[in-house]
N, C-alpha and C positions, 0 to 999 in steps of 0.2 A: 504493500499500499504506498501511496505518497501523498505530499502534499505539494499545492503549489507556492512558487515565492513570491511574497508581495514587498515592494518597495515604495514608500511614500514620500513623494518630495515638493518642492516649494521654487519657483525662482525667480526673484525678487529685486533685481534681475539675477544674480548669484544664486546657484543651484546649494539648494541645502537639506540634508536628509532630515525626515521629521519621525518618521515610524517604517521598522524594517521587521517583515515578519517570515519566518523561517529561511534568513538570508545563506548565502555562502559567497567565499571570498571571489571564487572563480567568476559569480555570475556578476557581483557588485561591481565589477570595476567595466563593465557595460552600462551601467545607471548612470544617467547626467541629466543634464540639460537638453532640451528638444529644441532650441532655439533656431538652431541651423534648418532643422527641417520645416519648422514653422515658416522659414522664410521662402516656402515654396508655394504661399499663397497670399495674396492682398486680401485682407480682410478690415471689416468695420471697428475699428479699435474701442468704440464707444459701446460695445456690446460684447458678452460673452459667447464665445465660440466654443465648441468640443470636436475633438479630431482622435482620432486612433492611428497608432504608429505601430509597426512590426518588424522586426528585424532576427534574422536567423542564425541559430548558433549552432557549433558542432552537435550539441545532443539536447536541443530543444529551441523554442523560437520567444523571443522577448515581445509582448504585446502591451502597449501603455495607452491609457486614456490621459488626453492631453487638452486641459481647460483654461481658456485665456481669461485673463482676468479684465474686466470692463474699465476703459480709464487708463488702459498703461499701454505701454507700446508692445513689446514682446513677453511679459511678464504672464506666467502660468502656472498651474499645479498639476500634478501628475500622480499617476497611479500605477506603476509599470510591475507586470504579473511575467514571470517566467516560468512556462508551461513545457516540461519535458515532453519528449515525442512518444515516450514509452507508456505515459498514462491514457486513461480510456475515459475521455470527457465529451458528453454529447454536443452537438452543435449547439441544440436549443437551450442547454443549461450555461455555454459561455456565451453565447449572444446575451442570455439575459442577466449574465453576471458584468457584462460591459454597460448594459444600457442602464443598471441600477447603482454602478459606479460611476458612470458619466452624471448622474442626476445630482449626485452629490458633491462632485466636483465643479458642477456648475453655479454650486452657489458661493464661489469665491473665497471658504475660508477652511481651514482645518481645525476646528476646535475637538475637543475629547470625544463629543459626540459622533460626530463625522469620521475621526478616526475608529471610534468602536465599530460603525456601522461599515466601512470598509475593511475591517479585519472580519467581521463576522461571513461577508459576502466569500471571501477567498479562503476560508478555512474548512473548507473541506476535503475530505480523504478521498482519493480515487486509486483505483484496481490499475495493475500494471499489465503491459502486454509486450511479450518479447518479439514478436512476430512484426513488430513496425519497422518501416524502411527508412532508411537515411533521406534528409533532403539537404540541397546545396546550401551551405552557410552564405548569409549574405559576404559581400566582398565590395573593394572600392571607398573612394571617400564622398560620391555624390549620392542625391536622393531622388527618388521619384513619385510622383504621385499618382494617387486613384481615386476616382468619383466613384462613389455608390451611392444606390436607391434612385428615387425618382422614376420617369417613364424611361429610361435609356439606359442603366445599369443594373448589375447583381445588386440584391440587398446585403446588408450587412449580417444577416442571418445566415445566404447564402454562402458569404466567405467564412461565416462560422464553420458552417457544416465543412468544409475543407482545411481547418485549421489555419485559415489564412496563408495559404501556401501556395504559388504558383512558382514553377521554375525559374521564370524569366525574370521574377522577383530578385533574385539572388545576386543579381549584376549590380545592385546598388547596395550602400551602405543600410539602407531603411528605405520603408515606402510608408508613407504618409495617406492616411484614408481621409476623403472629404466628403461629407455630404452634399449631392448636387442641390438639393432644395433649400441650402441655406443661402437666404438671399443676403446676408453679409458679407459673402464672398465677393469681390470685385475682380480679381484677375488672378493669373497664375506665373510661374516661372518654371524652368526646369521640364524635365520629362514627363510626360503625360503616359502611363502605363495601365490605363482604363482598357474593361474589356468589356465588349456587350453581351458574352455569354460564358458561363464558368464551365470548364469540362470537368469531367468525372476523373477522380486518381485512383490509380492503382500501383502494386509493387511490383516491380522486375529484378529477377535475380542476375547477378552479373553472367558474365559470358565464361565459357569455357577458356582457358589458357590457351596460348600457341606456342608451337615449339621454337619459332623464330625469337623469342623475346619480346614481340610488342606486347604493350598494354593498355587497356582499355579505361578511356577517361568520358564520364559523362557528366552534363552542365560544368564543365571545366574541372572536373574533380576524378581522382582517381575509383574508377569503379571496380571494387572488389567485396563490397557488400551489397544488399539488396537496396534499392533507391525506389521514392517516390517518383512517378512519372505521372504526365496526363494520359488518360487511355483514349485509343482509336486517335491517336494524334502524331504525326512522324515525328520524330528526334532524332538525333545523331548521337553514335559512340565514336569517337575520336581513339583509334588505336596510334600509339606513341612508341618508338624507341628511338635514345639519344643516337644523332647523324644520320637519321632517315625521314624522310617526308613522311608528313601523317596521312592516315589511310582514314578515312570517312565512310562508315558504314550507317546505313539510314532504317531505321526500324519502326515498325509501329504497333505498340503493345496493345493486346485486345482484352487481359486479364492478368489475374496474378500466376497462371499455368503456362502463360508465354514464354518458349523457351528460343534465345537466342540464337539464328541460326551460326554456324562456322564462317571465319572469314579468310580468303586466303591474302595473305600479307606478300605473297614473294613478287608481287609488281612494285611493292616499293622501292622509291630510289633513293640512292644515298652519293652524296658529292666527293669524288675524289679528286685531289688538287696535290700538287708537290708536296705540300705538308703532312699529308697523309702518310708520308714514308721519313725515317729518321735514317739516313744514310750516314754512316762513319766509316772511317779506315780502321782495319783490323789492328790492335794495339795502342790505339788513341781515340780521342773523341774529335779528330779533325774531320769535318764532313769534306768528302772530295769534292773538287771543282769539276764543273761540267758534266753534271750527272744528268742522264737521260733516261726516264721512266715511261713503261708503257704497260698497259693493264688491258687484257685481251686484246692486244695489239692496236690499241686507241693510245697515241701518244698524250701524256701526262705532263702538259705544259701550262695548263690553265684548268679551274675547276670541271670535270667532267661528271655526269650522271649517269650510274649503273643501278640496275633491278638487283632486289635481294638477291636472287636466284643465280645470278652473274658475278657474283662478290664470294658468295662462300667457299668457292674453290676454284680463284682468279689466276690466270695466267699471267705473272709478273716477270719481267724483263727490264733489268738495270745495268747500266753500263757507266764509265765513268773513264777518263782518260788514264792509262796509267795501272788500270785494275782490271782484274778478271770480272768478265761479265758475270752477272746473277742470272739465271732461270730459271722456275719454278712454281710452285702454286701455293697460294695464302688464301686464309679464310679472312678477307677485308672486311665481310660482314659483322666479324664478334671483335675486329679492333678499333682502337681509335686511333692509333698510329703504329704503324708496321717498323720494325728496328732492322734493318739491313746492315749486315759488316760489310765492305769490301776488300778483298783482299790482293794487296800488290802483283803485279807482274813481276815477273823474277825468269834469268835464262839459266838452261839445264846444260852444264857439260859432265860429261862422262869419262873418265879416263881409265887406261888398263897398265896396270903394274906388273911386270915379269917377275916371276917368284921361283927361286931356285929350293929344291927341298929333295928328301932323298926319294921321296914318291911323286913323282909327276903330277901336276896340279894346274889347272886354269889360271892365267892370270888374274891379281887381285884387281875388284873393279870397285871402283868408289866413284860417287857423285858429288857436284858442288852445285849449289844452289844460289845466285847472284843476281842483286838487280843490277849489277854493274856489268859490264863487258870484262870477259877474260881475255886478258892479251899474253899471258907467259903460264908456263907452267907451275902447279902450285907448290911444287915439290924441288927444294933446293937441289942443284945438281943434275937434274934432269930437263930434257924437253921432250915436245912429242918428235914422233920419225920424221915426220914430213915438214915440221918445225911450223905449222900454222895449228892453231886450236880450233875445231868447230863446235860451233852450240847446237844442241840438239840430243834428247835423252835418248835415240835410238843411234847418235853418231859416236864412235868410241875414237878415243884418242890415246893412242900408244905411246907410252913413255919410254923413253931411253936414257941410260945413264951416260952424263957427259963431263962429269966430273965434279970436285968439290968435296964433302964429307962422304964417308965410306958405305959403300950399299946398304951395312949389315945397319949402321946407323939413321939410313933412311926409312929403312924397313920398319925399326923400331917406330921412329918418329911417325912413320904413315898410320901404324897400327897403332899409336896412340892419340891420333887426331880422328881417325874412324871410331875407336871406340868413345873418345869425347866426342861426337857428332850425334853417335847412337845414343849414349846417355841423355845426352842434352834433349833428344827428340823423344825417347819414351818418357822422359820425366815431364816436358811440354806438355806431351799426349795424354798422361795420366793425369796429369792437372784438367787439362782442357774437359777431360772426361768427365771430371767432376762436376766441373763447372756446369757442363751440360745437364747432367742428372740433377742438377739442382733445379733447373729451369722445366722441370717437368709440369704441366699443367699451366703454363705461363697462359694468363688472358691475351697480354699484348704480342702479337709474332716476332720473334725475332730469328733470324736467320743470318747464315754465312755465305759470303759470294764462293762461287765455286773453286777448287782448288786443283792443281794439274791430276792427271791421272797417273797410274803406273808408268813410270819410266819408259817400259817398252812399247805404250801406246801413245806416247806424246807427240810421235813423228807424226802419226797418223792424224791425230787431231790436238792442237796445241792450246786451244780454248775448252776447258774443261764443262762436262756436262753435271746437272744437277745431283747426278749420284754421285756424283768426285767431291762434291761440294762439303766440305768439313763444318761440323756444327758450330753456333756460335762461341768465340774463346771468351766474350763477356756475358755474364749473367744480365737478363733482364731486368731494366731499373725499373719495371713497374710491380717486380715482385719483391714484397718484404720478408722476412723470417719469421716463420711460425712460432722458432722458441727463441725469445728474448727478452728482456726486463724491460717491460714497460715503463717503467719509472722514468728512467732518461729522458725516453721518447715523449710524455706526456710533459716533464717537467720544460722540455726544451719550446712544446708547443703553447702552453700557459704563459711563460717568462719571454715569449718573442713575439712584439706586434708583426714584425716583418718575417717572414720564414723563406730561407735562403735556401737553395737546390744543394749546392757545395755543402753547406753545414749539416743539413738531412742526412745528405749521403754519407756522413760519417757518424750519424746515430743509429745505431740497430734499434730496427723495425719503423724507421722512417723511411728508408730507401724504397721510392718511386714514388710516394703521398705527391710529392710537387707535380710531376708530371703527370699523373690522375688528376690533379684539381686543373692543372694548365690546359689539360685537354678534354676536361668537361667530362669526364669518366665517372657520371654521378653514380651509377649502379654497382662499381666496385667502391668509391666511397661510402656508400651505406651498406655495402656488406661486408666486403673483405675489410676493409680499414675500419668500418664501427665495429667488428669483433674485436679487434687490437686495441683502438685507443678509447673506447667509450670510457667514460669518466672524466677526460680531460676536460675542461671548462669551453676552451677554445674549439677543440674539435666537437665536442656537443652541439656549438653554436653554429659550426659549420654543417655539419650534416641536420641538422633543424633546416638549414638555408637550401640545403641541396633537396629536403624532401619538398620545402616549399616551393620551389622554383619548377616543381611539375605543373605547376596552376599558371604558369606566369611566361613571358614571351621568352623566344630560343635566344639564350645569353651569347650566341655567337653572332652579332651583330656589332656595327660600328666598328671602333677602334680594336674590340675582343675579339676578331673573327679571324681565322678560325680557331686559334688558339687565345686563350686570356691574354697572355703576355705576345710582347712582340719578338721575334726571333734576335737571340741572345740576351732576353732579359730572365735573368734567373732568381728573381726574388716577385714575391706575393705578400702584398698586405690582406693580410687574412681578413681582416674586418670589412675592408673594402670588397673584397672576394663576395661575401656574404649578400654585402649590398646590392652588388651586380647582379647575381645569380636570381635574387630573390629581393625585389626591390618593394 
């Protein structure tokens, strides 16, 4: 069982509480002066006029009776009633309570007798109904007005039967109800939201999830709970996914048993541009110059739209002068920014060194990879048999002894050199493999440009294929460790107004957060990062803003497109970031 909340006040002209019955802190912050709503109407100030005002909150609605005081400018008395959506109250009873309260307030004073009468009117206890549907909460800063009664508009009783709810009213901070037959009304300002006929209302269940990650929204709000909608009237469901074009689904609900049809989102498009890729040189963070990118054969030198089905397994080609080309397939539909490492080109020189042992064996073979041209023998005291050094993994350069140190010392030096190369190679390979394993399951795609094939095949194809490409040598920046001391991470976030990428990269548990913020990777912030950093005052404010941004305009606008920061800017004022995504 539940009771209504009643807040009685007077504005003379400043607002003052007179009596609160069953108040709550959460609702009381919405109670105050109704002067801005009254500015929508021009009325005879020498007479007393009664208006009704409604505003929708998250779990109920605020319904106010506003009575102006004759002989004053905008002074008025008000009785504001908070009615939860889950209580059962008949339209007849609600209408009668409003009319009775309006009659008391019209007297222009709040003495003890009037207050007792108002308290009695709204003191009933009501049963609860858990099957109620959500209403879209009021938003914005402007007000609208509605005419009721007379010969053209629905009566106050008709609105009471609907709980004073129409979805289109929610686009305003509040709606002022004005009686058409009030002869003291001389003019109007603002937006007229009056209707000639009221629809029936019904509840519709949310649609089934789609595997591609699009989320449904109704009346500009996430549609994951039942919602109250007009019956037999076309409404829109907007399917959204970050980076993709919205898909609008039109439905007409004929009753509470209505099932929303499945939606095909494969045709939704996403804009791919050069900033959709973060191209680095292997071993450092310098971006190669002259990068050329194609996706599914289309040059990406400007933003290009692709359908979802074209991006889930996109063919990507990347070239840059002085680097091996990359060719492979990436899931660009699921990434905010694909990280690609380019491997520098090098020359391959193969050498054969004769070996004299008791048992005849083939010559010793070794290969040198160099970014520069090799013009002389790498072994002191030896030269090639023909005096020239030929480049190519399948072209042998036979070394012959011409003098200098003894052959024995040369063999020992060569073996030491080869052993050192092999040890260094396998140490790096093992380290590389470890880094790759840490990146399993990474949301942001990170790949490495193709490396050369086996030396014996290099003569046939000097440019490696995708199958020959090594995995990334650097872990993805978007991935943060799952096992870390969150204290240092949260301390940094709460003690710094400006979050810097370089500083965050040095703190365990913050690696990648900067990039996810910069690229508007909201799903990852409210999921992956929230599980690790929840409890940080600053981060909790960030996640609240991210969740609120789903009902606002796309933040990729103006100076903050396609990323929040301009290229080269590696610092974000987190407070300014929240104001931008959730204005």
